[in-house]
C-alpha positions, 0 to 999 in steps of 0.5 A, spaced: 730 662 237 735 668 235 742 666 237 747 671 240 753 673 236 760 668 237 762 671 244 769 670 241 770 673 235 763 676 234 761 672 228 753 671 227 754 664 222 752 659 228 750 652 225 747 646 230 752 641 229 751 633 233 756 630 237 754 623 234 755 625 227 762 628 228 764 621 232 760 617 227 756 613 233 749 612 236 746 619 238 748 621 245 743 624 250 746 631 250 748 630 242 746 637 240 751 644 240 752 650 236 758 652 232 761 658 230 762 658 222 767 663 223 772 661 228 769 654 230 768 656 237 763 650 240 758 651 245 755 647 251 751 640 249 744 640 249 739 635 248 735 638 242 737 644 237 733 649 242 737 647 248 743 647 245 741 654 242 739 656 249 746 655 253 749 658 247 746 664 248 748 664 256 754 668 257 758 669 264 756 676 264 748 675 264 745 675 271 745 669 275 745 668 283 752 665 282 755 671 278 752 676 283 755 672 289 762 673 286 761 680 284 759 682 291 765 678 294 769 681 289 767 688 291 768 686 299 773 690 302 778 686 306 779 688 313 784 687 318 783 686 325 787 690 330 792 687 334 794 687 341 
């Protein structure tokens, strides 16, 4: 899977890390994450290196129902009711 650049610094050197190795403990169900080697930004945890890559590649600007809903609400123009 081709990883997107870091959303914070634009770095392209992204490595897979394991939470259990960082904490020196038994593996967690969500144990894998991606880390930018330039700015050390970390992505969400995944159950495998592949799933960690998939969530790393997700961006807030990607189209999804929640973002579409927020965008349409932001565009809605509030109206004031006429008073008596």
